[in-house]
Backbone as a printed PyTorch tensor [residue, N CA C, xyz], in Angstrom:
tensor([[[-67.1280, -22.0100, -74.5810],
         [-66.6600, -23.3380, -74.8890],
         [-65.2700, -22.8440, -75.4820]],

        [[-64.1700, -23.6500, -75.3050],
         [-62.7640, -23.6980, -75.8450],
         [-63.3900, -24.0470, -77.2270]],

        [[-62.3300, -23.0910, -77.8980],
         [-62.0810, -24.0570, -79.4080],
         [-61.1440, -25.1710, -78.8950]],

        [[-61.6840, -25.8590, -80.2740],
         [-61.0850, -27.9360, -80.1810],
         [-59.7490, -27.6820, -81.1060]],

        [[-59.5660, -26.5210, -81.5780],
         [-58.5940, -26.3560, -82.5930],
         [-57.3590, -26.4120, -81.2700]],

        [[-56.3950, -27.2920, -81.4180],
         [-55.0140, -27.5990, -80.4270],
         [-54.5250, -25.8160, -80.9190]],

        [[-54.0950, -25.3460, -82.0930],
         [-53.4320, -24.6340, -82.4910],
         [-54.1660, -23.0490, -82.2210]],

        [[-55.5020, -22.8820, -82.5650],
         [-56.0740, -21.8920, -82.2990],
         [-56.0460, -21.2910, -80.6670]],

        [[-56.1480, -23.0010, -80.0620],
         [-56.2370, -22.7750, -78.2330],
         [-54.7520, -22.1070, -77.8980]],

        [[-53.4700, -22.4020, -78.6960],
         [-52.1290, -22.2590, -78.1420],
         [-52.4280, -20.9930, -78.2110]],

        [[-52.4980, -20.0500, -79.6230],
         [-52.4400, -18.8330, -80.0420],
         [-53.2940, -18.1090, -79.5850]],

        [[-54.4710, -18.7000, -78.8270],
         [-55.2470, -17.6930, -77.9570],
         [-54.9020, -17.6240, -76.1920]],

        [[-53.9900, -18.6960, -76.2950],
         [-53.0460, -18.4460, -74.6490],
         [-51.9710, -18.2090, -74.8580]],

        [[-51.7300, -17.7140, -76.0290],
         [-50.2510, -17.1370, -76.1960],
         [-50.9060, -15.5850, -75.4830]],

        [[-51.7310, -14.9070, -76.4150],
         [-52.1350, -13.2600, -76.5110],
         [-52.7470, -13.5480, -74.9370]],

        [[-53.1440, -14.4170, -74.0890],
         [-53.8760, -13.7910, -73.0150],
         [-52.2340, -13.4860, -71.9990]],

        [[-51.5200, -14.5640, -72.2980],
         [-50.0450, -14.3210, -71.3780],
         [-49.3700, -12.8780, -71.7580]],

        [[-49.4020, -12.8240, -73.1070],
         [-49.0830, -11.3170, -73.7460],
         [-49.5810, -10.1630, -72.6090]],

        [[-50.9030, -10.6970, -73.1250],
         [-52.0680,  -9.1840, -72.4390],
         [-51.4660,  -9.1730, -71.1060]],

        [[-51.5960, -10.0860, -70.2640],
         [-50.7060, -10.3050, -68.8590],
         [-49.3180,  -9.5420, -68.5320]],

        [[-48.6550,  -9.9000, -69.2910],
         [-47.0580,  -8.9260, -69.4080],
         [-47.3090,  -7.8020, -69.4390]],

        [[-48.2490,  -7.5320, -70.5690],
         [-48.0060,  -6.1180, -70.8230],
         [-48.8570,  -5.0750, -69.4780]],

        [[-49.4480,  -5.5460, -69.1180],
         [-50.5390,  -4.8760, -68.0100],
         [-49.8490,  -4.5860, -66.7380]],

        [[-48.6270,  -5.7900, -66.8670],
         [-47.9780,  -6.0900, -65.5260],
         [-46.7860,  -4.6840, -65.5590]],

        [[-46.5070,  -4.7790, -66.8240],
         [-45.0730,  -3.7930, -67.2220],
         [-45.8280,  -2.3080, -67.1230]],

        [[-47.1240,  -2.3090, -67.6190],
         [-47.4950,  -0.7940, -67.5020],
         [-47.9750,  -0.2480, -65.6030]],

        [[-48.2820,  -1.4670, -65.4880],
         [-48.3090,  -1.1760, -63.9310],
         [-47.0470,  -0.6140, -63.0790]],

        [[-45.9900,  -1.5680, -63.5320],
         [-44.7350,  -1.5220, -62.7530],
         [-44.2170,  -0.2080, -63.3720]],

        [[-44.2910,   0.5440, -64.2060],
         [-43.7290,   1.7760, -64.9160],
         [-44.5260,   2.7650, -63.9800]],

        [[-45.9050,   2.5920, -63.8790],
         [-47.1180,   3.6010, -63.1680],
         [-46.6410,   3.9840, -61.7740]],

        [[-45.9370,   2.4170, -61.0980],
         [-45.8460,   2.7050, -59.9410],
         [-44.5780,   3.2750, -59.4250]],

        [[-43.5430,   3.0620, -60.1300],
         [-42.2560,   3.5410, -59.7720],
         [-42.3790,   4.9190, -60.5390]],

        [[-42.8410,   5.4320, -61.8100],
         [-42.9720,   6.4380, -61.8820],
         [-43.3490,   7.4950, -61.0950]],

        [[-44.4980,   6.9840, -60.2250],
         [-45.5450,   7.7440, -59.0430],
         [-44.1950,   8.2600, -58.0610]],

        [[-42.8500,   7.8600, -58.1830],
         [-42.3500,   7.9400, -56.6230],
         [-41.3820,   9.4790, -57.3530]],

        [[-41.7750,   9.6830, -58.4430],
         [-41.1390,  11.0000, -58.9010],
         [-41.5390,  12.2220, -58.4120]],

        [[-40.9920,  12.9080, -57.6920],
         [-41.8980,  13.8880, -57.2310],
         [-41.3440,  15.0060, -58.0040]],

        [[-42.1810,  15.8120, -58.6710],
         [-41.6840,  16.8780, -59.4360],
         [-42.5120,  18.4090, -58.8180]],

        [[-41.6990,  19.3470, -58.8360],
         [-41.7220,  20.6070, -57.9990],
         [-43.9130,  21.4060, -58.4890]],

        [[-44.1820,  21.6130, -57.7960],
         [-45.4310,  22.0330, -58.2990],
         [-45.5670,  22.9000, -59.4220]],

        [[-46.8210,  23.0660, -60.4040],
         [-46.4360,  23.6740, -61.0510],
         [-47.7320,  25.2130, -60.6860]],

        [[-48.0860,  24.9510, -59.9080],
         [-49.0710,  26.2360, -59.5520],
         [-48.4610,  27.1200, -59.3180]],

        [[-49.0150,  28.4240, -59.5150],
         [-48.6170,  30.0560, -59.3970],
         [-48.1200,  30.4810, -58.0840]],

        [[-49.3780,  29.8530, -57.3720],
         [-49.6730,  30.3700, -56.0290],
         [-48.1160,  29.7320, -54.8660]],

        [[-47.9670,  28.3270, -55.2920],
         [-47.3660,  27.7030, -54.4890],
         [-45.6670,  27.4890, -54.7320]],

        [[-44.8980,  27.5880, -53.7090],
         [-43.7620,  27.3850, -53.4950],
         [-43.0200,  25.7700, -53.6440]],

        [[-41.7790,  25.6400, -53.8560],
         [-40.9050,  24.2290, -53.6390],
         [-39.7320,  24.4840, -52.9180]],

        [[-39.7110,  23.8850, -51.5990],
         [-38.2920,  24.1190, -51.1330],
         [-37.5680,  23.1330, -50.8360]],

        [[-36.3180,  22.7220, -51.0310],
         [-35.8070,  21.0450, -50.8130],
         [-34.5070,  21.0610, -49.9080]],

        [[-34.6680,  20.2750, -48.9560],
         [-33.2680,  20.3780, -48.0890],
         [-33.0840,  18.9340, -47.8880]],

        [[-31.9120,  18.6720, -47.0060],
         [-31.7370,  17.8110, -46.9850],
         [-30.7020,  17.8260, -45.3220]],

        [[-31.3860,  17.2480, -43.9190],
         [-31.0250,  17.5300, -42.6560],
         [-30.9140,  16.0490, -42.2920]],

        [[-29.9130,  15.6180, -42.8730],
         [-29.9450,  13.9660, -41.9920],
         [-31.2280,  12.9830, -42.0000]],

        [[-31.6760,  12.1920, -40.8660],
         [-32.7000,  11.3000, -41.2820],
         [-33.4010,  12.3390, -41.2480]],

        [[-34.2320,  11.8140, -42.6500],
         [-35.6860,  12.8060, -42.4800],
         [-36.8110,  12.5240, -42.0420]],

        [[-36.7440,  11.3540, -41.1840],
         [-38.1170,  11.1790, -40.1560],
         [-38.1060,  12.4540, -39.6940]],

        [[-37.0100,  12.5870, -38.7430],
         [-36.6880,  13.6170, -38.0090],
         [-37.2770,  15.1600, -38.3860]],

        [[-37.4140,  15.5010, -39.9220],
         [-37.1860,  16.8340, -40.2170],
         [-38.3610,  17.1530, -40.9540]],

        [[-39.4490,  16.4740, -40.6960],
         [-40.5890,  16.3740, -41.0270],
         [-41.4180,  16.8330, -40.3300]],

        [[-41.4630,  16.6980, -38.8260],
         [-42.8030,  17.1840, -38.4050],
         [-42.2110,  18.9000, -38.0620]],

        [[-41.1080,  19.5530, -37.6780],
         [-41.2860,  20.9860, -37.7750],
         [-41.7100,  21.4900, -39.1850]],

        [[-41.5970,  21.1600, -40.3690],
         [-42.1320,  21.2770, -41.3280],
         [-43.5680,  21.5420, -41.4310]],

        [[-44.1240,  20.5720, -40.9010],
         [-45.2060,  20.2700, -41.1050],
         [-46.3540,  21.0030, -40.0660]],

        [[-45.6910,  21.5040, -39.0610],
         [-46.3990,  22.6330, -37.9050],
         [-46.2170,  23.9640, -38.5200]],

        [[-45.5370,  24.3580, -39.4660],
         [-45.0040,  25.3910, -39.7500],
         [-46.1460,  26.3340, -40.6380]],

        [[-47.2080,  27.5510, -39.9460],
         [-48.1760,  27.2670, -40.8710],
         [-47.8300,  28.0380, -42.3250]],

        [[-48.6980,  28.2850, -43.4680],
         [-47.6630,  28.0940, -44.9100],
         [-47.5680,  27.0750, -45.6490]],

        [[-47.6530,  26.1280, -44.9050],
         [-46.9170,  24.9630, -45.5100],
         [-48.2070,  23.9750, -46.0340]],

        [[-48.1190,  23.3130, -47.1320],
         [-49.1690,  22.6520, -47.3810],
         [-48.8390,  21.2470, -47.7780]],

        [[-47.4940,  20.7540, -47.8440],
         [-47.0040,  19.3450, -48.2400],
         [-45.9030,  19.2490, -48.0610]],

        [[-45.7480,  18.0720, -47.3430],
         [-44.1390,  17.8030, -47.0520],
         [-44.5050,  16.2150, -47.7030]],

        [[-42.9480,  15.7050, -48.0300],
         [-42.2760,  14.3200, -48.3870],
         [-41.1950,  14.4130, -48.5390]],

        [[-41.0620,  13.2370, -47.4560],
         [-39.1610,  12.6860, -47.7310],
         [-39.3830,  12.0490, -48.6280]],

        [[-37.8220,  11.9540, -49.0720],
         [-37.4570,  11.0680, -50.2220],
         [-35.8030,  11.6870, -50.0730]],

        [[-35.6330,  10.9330, -51.6610],
         [-34.0910,  11.2840, -52.3830],
         [-34.0190,  12.0310, -53.2680]],

        [[-32.8400,  12.6790, -52.9300],
         [-32.1030,  13.6380, -54.3740],
         [-30.5670,  13.7990, -54.2450]],

        [[-30.1180,  14.3830, -55.0930],
         [-28.7590,  14.5730, -55.5910],
         [-28.1180,  13.6030, -56.0950]],

        [[-28.5030,  12.7060, -56.4620],
         [-27.4860,  11.8230, -57.1580],
         [-28.2190,  11.5160, -58.2560]],

        [[-27.6810,  10.3590, -58.8120],
         [-27.5870,   9.9010, -59.9740],
         [-28.9190,   8.7360, -60.7150]],

        [[-29.4290,   8.2110, -59.2710],
         [-29.4930,   6.7320, -59.7650],
         [-31.2170,   6.9030, -59.4460]],

        [[-32.3570,   6.4050, -60.3780],
         [-33.5260,   6.5160, -60.5560],
         [-34.4760,   5.7860, -59.5240]],

        [[-35.5920,   6.6510, -58.8070],
         [-36.3250,   5.5930, -58.3410],
         [-35.4560,   4.6100, -57.0650]],

        [[-34.5210,   5.1070, -56.3030],
         [-33.7450,   4.5290, -55.9240],
         [-34.1840,   4.0370, -54.3060]],

        [[-33.7890,   2.7010, -54.0020],
         [-35.0600,   2.3150, -52.6830],
         [-33.9830,   2.8420, -51.3000]],

        [[-34.3120,   2.7140, -50.5480],
         [-33.8640,   3.1420, -48.9890],
         [-32.3500,   2.1200, -49.2980]],

        [[-32.6790,   0.8980, -49.1710],
         [-31.5250,   0.0330, -48.8590],
         [-30.3360,   0.5600, -49.6690]],

        [[-30.4760,   1.1060, -51.3360],
         [-29.2130,   1.5010, -52.4380],
         [-29.2740,   2.7990, -51.4550]],

        [[-29.9180,   3.6350, -51.4560],
         [-29.2630,   4.8060, -50.7910],
         [-28.2320,   4.7420, -49.1990]],

        [[-29.1700,   4.2660, -48.4690],
         [-28.2940,   3.6650, -47.1930],
         [-26.7020,   3.0780, -47.5210]],

        [[-26.8460,   1.9120, -48.7160],
         [-25.6860,   1.5730, -49.0570],
         [-24.7580,   2.5320, -49.6190]],

        [[-25.0730,   3.6170, -49.6650],
         [-23.7830,   5.1390, -50.3310],
         [-23.1960,   4.9190, -51.3800]],

        [[-24.2280,   3.8160, -52.5670],
         [-23.8070,   3.8350, -53.9020],
         [-24.6140,   4.7920, -54.8110]],

        [[-25.2600,   5.5720, -54.5220],
         [-26.6200,   6.2410, -55.3280],
         [-25.9760,   7.7050, -55.5270]],

        [[-25.3620,   8.1760, -54.2250],
         [-24.9740,   9.7760, -54.8980],
         [-26.0770,  10.5490, -54.1870]],

        [[-26.7740,   9.8110, -53.7800],
         [-28.7050,  10.5140, -53.2090],
         [-28.2780,  10.8150, -51.3790]],

        [[-28.8640,  11.6640, -50.8400],
         [-28.9890,  12.5150, -49.5110],
         [-30.8870,  11.9060, -49.1820]],

        [[-31.1340,  11.3460, -48.0990],
         [-32.2140,  11.4030, -47.5930],
         [-32.6060,  12.9870, -47.6030]],

        [[-33.6830,  13.2360, -47.8960],
         [-34.2830,  14.8720, -48.2440],
         [-35.7580,  15.1510, -47.9080]],

        [[-35.6790,  15.8270, -47.8020],
         [-37.6110,  16.4690, -47.6510],
         [-37.4470,  17.4180, -48.8230]],

        [[-39.1620,  17.2850, -48.8640],
         [-39.3170,  18.4150, -50.1990],
         [-40.8600,  19.6390, -49.0950]],

        [[-41.1170,  20.2030, -49.6710],
         [-41.4840,  21.2160, -48.6300],
         [-42.3370,  22.1340, -49.7980]],

        [[-43.7510,  21.8270, -49.8440],
         [-44.7010,  22.8110, -50.5070],
         [-45.3930,  24.1550, -49.5650]],

        [[-45.1600,  25.3590, -50.2360],
         [-45.6780,  26.4400, -48.9950],
         [-45.9760,  27.4400, -49.5500]],

        [[-46.7840,  28.4520, -49.2020],
         [-47.7030,  29.0790, -49.9440],
         [-46.9110,  30.4220, -49.0810]],

        [[-45.9660,  31.1790, -50.4320],
         [-45.3670,  31.9870, -49.6990],
         [-46.4010,  33.5480, -49.5460]],

        [[-47.3160,  33.5790, -49.3550],
         [-48.6000,  34.3120, -49.4380],
         [-48.3510,  34.3320, -47.5430]],

        [[-48.3320,  33.3100, -47.4190],
         [-48.4340,  32.8440, -45.4430],
         [-47.2710,  32.6870, -44.6060]],

        [[-46.0260,  32.4160, -45.8820],
         [-44.8720,  32.0410, -44.8300],
         [-43.1530,  32.2450, -46.2160]],

        [[-42.8170,  33.1780, -45.7340],
         [-41.4860,  33.5280, -46.7170],
         [-40.7400,  32.2290, -46.8950]],

        [[-39.9470,  32.5790, -47.8590],
         [-38.6010,  31.0610, -48.1410],
         [-37.8580,  31.5670, -46.9090]],

        [[-37.2770,  32.3040, -46.6470],
         [-36.5440,  32.5660, -45.5500],
         [-36.9770,  32.2280, -44.1870]],

        [[-37.8920,  32.1400, -44.0450],
         [-38.8470,  31.5550, -42.2410],
         [-38.8920,  29.8210, -42.7460]],

        [[-38.5760,  29.2500, -44.0510],
         [-38.6570,  28.1390, -44.1040],
         [-37.0010,  27.3650, -44.2600]],

        [[-36.2230,  28.5000, -44.4780],
         [-34.7690,  28.1060, -44.3530],
         [-34.2850,  28.5760, -42.5750]],

        [[-34.8340,  29.2610, -41.8690],
         [-34.8410,  29.3150, -40.4970],
         [-35.5920,  27.6360, -40.0670]],

        [[-36.4990,  27.3490, -40.3830],
         [-36.8670,  26.0090, -39.5810],
         [-35.8080,  25.1530, -39.7550]],

        [[-35.2570,  24.8420, -40.9950],
         [-34.3180,  23.9490, -41.8550],
         [-33.1470,  24.6660, -40.5200]],

        [[-32.4670,  25.6470, -40.4410],
         [-31.4010,  25.8850, -39.5650],
         [-32.1120,  24.9710, -38.4120]],

        [[-33.0580,  25.3510, -37.8230],
         [-33.3600,  24.6990, -36.2890],
         [-33.4680,  23.7250, -36.2340]],

        [[-33.5280,  22.9410, -37.0430],
         [-33.7330,  21.2670, -37.0700],
         [-32.0140,  20.4360, -37.1910]],

        [[-31.2540,  21.2210, -37.3040],
         [-30.0420,  19.9330, -37.9970],
         [-28.8280,  20.8320, -36.8580]],

        [[-27.5300,  20.1220, -37.1610],
         [-26.5020,  21.1300, -36.8180],
         [-25.7180,  21.3720, -37.8340]],

        [[-25.8290,  22.3860, -38.3000],
         [-25.2260,  23.0910, -39.7480],
         [-23.6320,  23.3860, -39.0480]],

        [[-23.0780,  22.3670, -38.0820],
         [-21.8030,  22.5880, -38.6870],
         [-21.1250,  21.0850, -38.7140]],

        [[-21.7850,  19.7740, -38.4240],
         [-21.4610,  19.1280, -39.0130],
         [-21.8060,  18.2280, -40.2990]],

        [[-20.1810,  18.2620, -40.9330],
         [-19.6960,  17.6850, -42.0940],
         [-19.6440,  16.2940, -42.4230]],

        [[-19.9240,  15.4130, -41.6340],
         [-19.5790,  13.8560, -41.8140],
         [-21.0050,  13.1950, -41.4650]],

        [[-22.6110,  14.5110, -41.2850],
         [-23.5550,  13.3400, -41.1240],
         [-24.2650,  13.9410, -40.4180]],

        [[-25.3480,  13.3670, -39.6220],
         [-26.2270,  14.3680, -38.6180],
         [-26.1230,  13.4230, -37.4640]],

        [[-25.5730,  14.2570, -36.2540],
         [-25.7300,  13.3600, -35.1170],
         [-25.0040,  11.8900, -34.8940]],

        [[-25.4890,  11.2700, -34.8380],
         [-25.2250,   9.5100, -34.8070],
         [-25.3700,   9.3280, -36.1010]],

        [[-25.5940,   9.5020, -36.9480],
         [-25.9820,   9.2860, -38.3830],
         [-25.1390,   9.6760, -39.7050]],

        [[-23.8870,   8.7800, -39.2140],
         [-22.3330,   9.0410, -40.5430],
         [-22.8400,   8.6010, -41.5860]],

        [[-22.4040,   9.4970, -42.6920],
         [-21.8250,   9.0220, -44.0600],
         [-22.9400,  10.1520, -45.2180]],

        [[-22.2910,   9.7640, -46.3700],
         [-22.3690,  10.9370, -47.6530],
         [-23.8600,  11.0320, -47.5110]],

        [[-25.1530,   9.9950, -47.6000],
         [-26.0590,   9.9030, -47.5020],
         [-26.7440,  10.8840, -46.5580]],

        [[-26.5700,  11.2720, -45.5770],
         [-26.7270,  12.0380, -44.1080],
         [-26.3530,  13.3060, -44.2790]],

        [[-25.5540,  13.6280, -45.4500],
         [-24.8670,  15.4400, -44.9770],
         [-25.7890,  16.1510, -45.1560]],

        [[-26.0080,  17.7210, -44.8890],
         [-27.2630,  18.4970, -44.9230],
         [-26.6860,  19.5370, -46.2810]],

        [[-27.8980,  19.6730, -47.1320],
         [-27.8520,  20.6820, -48.1320],
         [-29.2900,  21.2770, -48.1650]],

        [[-29.0320,  22.3130, -48.7160],
         [-30.1740,  23.1410, -49.6370],
         [-30.1640,  23.2870, -50.4410]],

        [[-31.3340,  22.8780, -51.3070],
         [-30.9880,  22.5200, -52.6550],
         [-32.5790,  23.7200, -53.2040]],

        [[-31.6460,  24.6920, -54.1190],
         [-32.4780,  25.7540, -54.6410],
         [-32.8490,  25.4460, -55.5050]],

        [[-34.3970,  26.3520, -55.9490],
         [-35.4410,  25.7530, -57.4980],
         [-34.9040,  27.0390, -58.3210]],

        [[-34.1060,  28.1100, -57.5200],
         [-34.3450,  29.3200, -58.5590],
         [-33.2990,  30.4400, -57.9310]],

        [[-32.6250,  31.5250, -58.9980],
         [-31.9430,  32.0820, -58.4280],
         [-31.9440,  32.8630, -57.0910]],

        [[-33.5340,  33.3060, -56.9070],
         [-33.8640,  34.1190, -55.5040],
         [-33.7100,  33.1610, -54.3390]],

        [[-33.9570,  31.7400, -54.5810],
         [-33.5440,  30.8700, -53.3850],
         [-32.1490,  30.5960, -53.1090]],

        [[-31.2050,  30.2580, -54.2940],
         [-30.1440,  30.5850, -53.7980],
         [-29.3860,  31.8360, -53.6420]],

        [[-29.6920,  32.8470, -53.6920],
         [-29.1880,  33.9830, -53.0590],
         [-29.9620,  34.0250, -51.6570]],

        [[-31.1990,  33.7400, -51.5990],
         [-31.4150,  34.0300, -49.8710],
         [-30.7580,  32.8290, -49.4950]],

        [[-30.7390,  31.6330, -49.8190],
         [-29.9640,  30.3490, -48.7830],
         [-28.3110,  30.7850, -48.8110]],

        [[-27.6520,  31.6820, -49.6620],
         [-26.2940,  31.6000, -49.6130],
         [-26.2060,  33.1220, -48.3080]],

        [[-27.3470,  34.1190, -47.9820],
         [-27.3030,  35.2720, -47.2160],
         [-27.2570,  34.7020, -45.8000]],

        [[-28.3950,  33.4230, -45.7780],
         [-28.5370,  33.0400, -44.7290],
         [-27.6350,  32.3960, -43.5370]],

        [[-26.7250,  31.6040, -44.9260],
         [-25.8040,  30.7460, -44.5620],
         [-24.6080,  31.8460, -43.6570]],

        [[-24.0970,  32.5840, -44.6230],
         [-23.7220,  33.8240, -44.2420],
         [-23.8290,  34.4810, -42.8420]],

        [[-25.1970,  34.8950, -42.9690],
         [-25.1150,  35.4700, -41.7470],
         [-25.0160,  34.3480, -40.6730]],

        [[-25.5770,  33.4460, -40.7260],
         [-25.0240,  32.0610, -39.4960],
         [-24.1110,  32.0200, -39.0800]],

        [[-22.9330,  32.1480, -40.3470],
         [-21.5970,  31.8340, -40.5220],
         [-21.2190,  33.5450, -39.1120]],

        [[-21.5130,  34.6900, -39.3870],
         [-21.1280,  35.6190, -38.7350],
         [-21.6660,  35.8670, -37.6780]],

        [[-22.7830,  35.1030, -37.2950],
         [-23.3000,  35.2550, -35.9560],
         [-22.7860,  35.2060, -34.7530]],

        [[-21.5610,  34.5310, -34.8750],
         [-21.2980,  34.1500, -33.6430],
         [-21.3670,  33.0220, -32.9710]],

        [[-22.4330,  32.2640, -33.7300],
         [-23.0480,  31.1780, -32.5070],
         [-22.6420,  29.8880, -32.2280]],

        [[-21.2560,  29.7140, -33.6380],
         [-21.1040,  28.4720, -33.5200],
         [-19.4020,  28.4990, -34.0790]],

        [[-18.3270,  27.9430, -32.9230],
         [-17.1670,  28.2060, -33.2230],
         [-16.6250,  27.1180, -34.6300]],

        [[-17.2570,  26.3460, -35.1040],
         [-16.7970,  25.6920, -36.4170],
         [-17.8680,  26.4180, -37.4860]],

        [[-17.2730,  26.5380, -38.5070],
         [-17.7710,  27.0730, -39.6640],
         [-19.4160,  26.2390, -40.0680]],

        [[-20.2640,  26.8380, -40.5000],
         [-21.3090,  26.1430, -41.4000],
         [-21.1430,  24.8580, -42.5380]],

        [[-21.4100,  23.7580, -42.6880],
         [-20.8660,  22.6300, -43.3930],
         [-22.0050,  22.6950, -44.1760]],

        [[-23.1150,  23.0660, -44.3190],
         [-24.2610,  23.0610, -45.2410],
         [-24.1430,  23.0640, -46.4410]],

        [[-24.2030,  22.8000, -47.8380],
         [-24.0710,  23.0520, -49.0530],
         [-25.0350,  24.0470, -49.5910]],

        [[-25.3860,  24.2800, -50.3820],
         [-25.8950,  24.9450, -50.9390],
         [-26.0590,  24.8010, -52.6720]],

        [[-27.2370,  23.6180, -52.9180],
         [-26.3510,  23.1650, -55.1910],
         [-27.6970,  23.0070, -55.3530]],

        [[-28.1020,  23.2000, -56.7720],
         [-28.9670,  23.6710, -57.7410],
         [-29.7450,  22.1360, -57.2040]],

        [[-30.6970,  22.2140, -57.4470],
         [-32.1640,  21.0890, -56.6950],
         [-31.9510,  19.9400, -58.3340]],

        [[-31.8310,  18.7610, -57.7550],
         [-32.0400,  17.7490, -58.7700],
         [-33.4870,  17.0160, -58.5390]],

        [[-33.6510,  15.9760, -59.4570],
         [-34.8300,  15.3320, -59.6240],
         [-35.2360,  14.7420, -58.4990]],

        [[-36.2390,  14.9360, -57.9290],
         [-36.6580,  14.1150, -56.0110],
         [-37.4520,  13.0310, -56.1750]],

        [[-37.2750,  11.9680, -55.8720],
         [-37.7380,  10.9410, -55.4060],
         [-38.0990,  10.5510, -54.3500]],

        [[-39.6150,  10.4510, -54.0090],
         [-40.2690,  10.3180, -52.2230],
         [-39.7850,   8.8870, -52.2870]],

        [[-39.5020,   9.2480, -51.2190],
         [-39.3470,   7.6400, -50.4090],
         [-40.0350,   6.7270, -50.4390]],

        [[-40.1720,   5.2620, -49.9270],
         [-41.3940,   4.3670, -49.3340],
         [-42.5080,   5.0940, -49.0390]],

        [[-43.6900,   4.7290, -49.0830],
         [-44.7300,   5.1060, -48.3220],
         [-44.5190,   5.1620, -46.4480]],

        [[-44.2320,   3.5850, -46.3270],
         [-44.0480,   3.7300, -44.7380],
         [-42.8250,   4.6320, -43.8550]],

        [[-41.9640,   5.6460, -44.4180],
         [-40.9180,   6.3550, -44.3500],
         [-41.9670,   7.8490, -44.2480]],

        [[-42.9480,   8.1000, -44.8260],
         [-43.9010,   9.1930, -45.0750],
         [-44.8210,   9.5470, -43.4310]],

        [[-44.4360,  10.6470, -43.1820],
         [-44.7680,  10.7340, -41.4660],
         [-44.7460,  10.1410, -40.6220]],

        [[-43.6090,   9.2580, -40.5400],
         [-43.1060,   8.4640, -39.6380],
         [-43.1250,   8.5800, -38.0920]],

        [[-43.1640,   9.7450, -37.9170],
         [-43.6190,  10.0890, -36.7050],
         [-45.2920,  10.0960, -36.0090]],

        [[-46.0470,  10.2440, -37.1900],
         [-47.5040,   9.7500, -36.7200],
         [-47.5460,   8.1600, -36.8520]],

        [[-46.7290,   7.8470, -37.5630],
         [-47.3590,   6.3030, -37.7830],
         [-47.1110,   5.2770, -36.9700]],

        [[-45.3880,   5.7760, -36.1500],
         [-44.5670,   4.6470, -35.1290],
         [-44.0130,   6.0300, -34.2860]],

        [[-44.6970,   7.0670, -33.4440],
         [-44.5040,   7.7390, -32.4530],
         [-43.2120,   6.9800, -31.2750]],

        [[-43.7090,   6.3660, -31.1910],
         [-42.6810,   5.4480, -29.8190],
         [-41.6020,   5.5820, -30.1580]],

        [[-41.3690,   4.7030, -31.6280],
         [-40.1160,   4.5470, -32.2340],
         [-39.2410,   5.4560, -32.8140]],

        [[-40.3180,   6.4500, -33.1110],
         [-39.7320,   8.2300, -33.6520],
         [-39.2570,   8.6470, -32.4180]],

        [[-39.6480,   8.6870, -31.8270],
         [-39.3130,   9.9300, -30.1800],
         [-37.8760,   8.9840, -29.4290]],

        [[-37.7740,   7.7330, -29.6230],
         [-37.0060,   6.8840, -29.1690],
         [-35.5650,   7.0330, -30.1260]],

        [[-36.1050,   7.1860, -31.6730],
         [-34.9560,   7.3070, -32.6060],
         [-34.3800,   9.0250, -32.4150]],

        [[-35.1750,   9.8130, -32.2200],
         [-34.8290,  11.2910, -31.9340],
         [-34.0880,  11.7300, -30.7490]],

        [[-34.5410,  11.1890, -29.9090],
         [-33.5520,  10.9680, -28.6520],
         [-32.0120,  10.2330, -28.6260]],

        [[-32.1420,   8.9300, -29.3670],
         [-31.3860,   7.9630, -29.1160],
         [-30.2140,   8.2690, -30.0140]],

        [[-30.5070,   9.3900, -30.9550],
         [-29.4460,   9.9810, -31.8290],
         [-28.8190,  11.0150, -31.8810]],

        [[-29.5100,  11.4000, -30.2440],
         [-28.5640,  13.0340, -30.1290],
         [-29.0220,  14.1750, -30.4710]],

        [[-30.0630,  14.0000, -31.2880],
         [-30.7650,  15.4380, -32.3790],
         [-31.6610,  15.8690, -31.2550]],

        [[-32.1940,  15.3480, -30.4640],
         [-33.2340,  16.1310, -29.8650],
         [-32.4310,  17.1360, -28.5760]],

        [[-31.7740,  16.6620, -27.8640],
         [-30.9040,  17.2410, -26.7160],
         [-30.0290,  18.1130, -27.7710]],

        [[-29.6590,  17.9640, -28.4520],
         [-28.6060,  18.8780, -29.4700],
         [-29.7270,  20.6170, -29.8190]],

        [[-30.8250,  20.2600, -30.3490],
         [-31.4670,  21.5040, -30.7140],
         [-32.3540,  22.1540, -29.1520]],

        [[-32.7670,  21.0170, -28.6920],
         [-32.7550,  21.8950, -27.3560],
         [-31.9930,  23.1970, -26.7810]],

        [[-30.4610,  22.7480, -26.8450],
         [-29.5790,  23.0740, -26.0040],
         [-28.7530,  24.4070, -27.2730]],

        [[-29.2430,  24.2810, -28.3520],
         [-28.5640,  25.2880, -29.5790],
         [-29.3280,  26.0230, -29.3090]],

        [[-30.6070,  25.2820, -29.8740],
         [-31.6830,  26.5560, -30.4450],
         [-32.5830,  27.0990, -29.6040]],

        [[-32.7910,  27.2390, -28.2290],
         [-33.4930,  27.6910, -27.8680],
         [-34.5490,  29.0170, -27.7990]],

        [[-35.6430,  29.0220, -27.4890],
         [-36.4830,  29.8410, -27.9030],
         [-36.0580,  31.3510, -27.2530]],

        [[-36.0940,  32.3060, -28.3040],
         [-36.2010,  33.4740, -27.9160],
         [-37.2400,  34.1510, -27.0600]],

        [[-36.7180,  34.4150, -25.3090],
         [-37.2070,  35.1860, -24.5420],
         [-37.9770,  36.3760, -24.7560]]])
């Protein structure tokens, strides 16, 4: 039974509202914080981060690579914390669409992971990727340590010297910044919406380019 004293009733009701507000605040902080995807601390696993245009189209190739334990699409390279997809598309965050790969170096080398990255992009396109134009779609290799930086630079140099392309490789090599996981509906989009994913990959010109440029060696 509620107390009959009006002042006491008002005090208890105020405490109730304060408790509800505090719980809501903590919950929102936890949800937002969960989107900050920090590199693994496991000694047995490594992290690689790439930007290759539309992150939907980057995930399948790495998911199929033996030794990869997890992939997450998201945003990195900018200064805005916990950006939304709409904010990144608006080109005001400094972020690019990216993918973070967790892999076991005993099963797959970083060099191989970088090779898969090259084989899923047009490395000479500077204004985005295929149909997707804008700074949020530019290609970048984000290195997490000096070894990754050296291997990425060596791989880019070798690709430039290979004679495969008439234009120079436009992909940037930059130090890794905080990575923010994208909204859940973006994760594994090729599994959740296979028809729309396929139509987008074909319609953007990515699929035809990859097939004609990165033909399997006989």
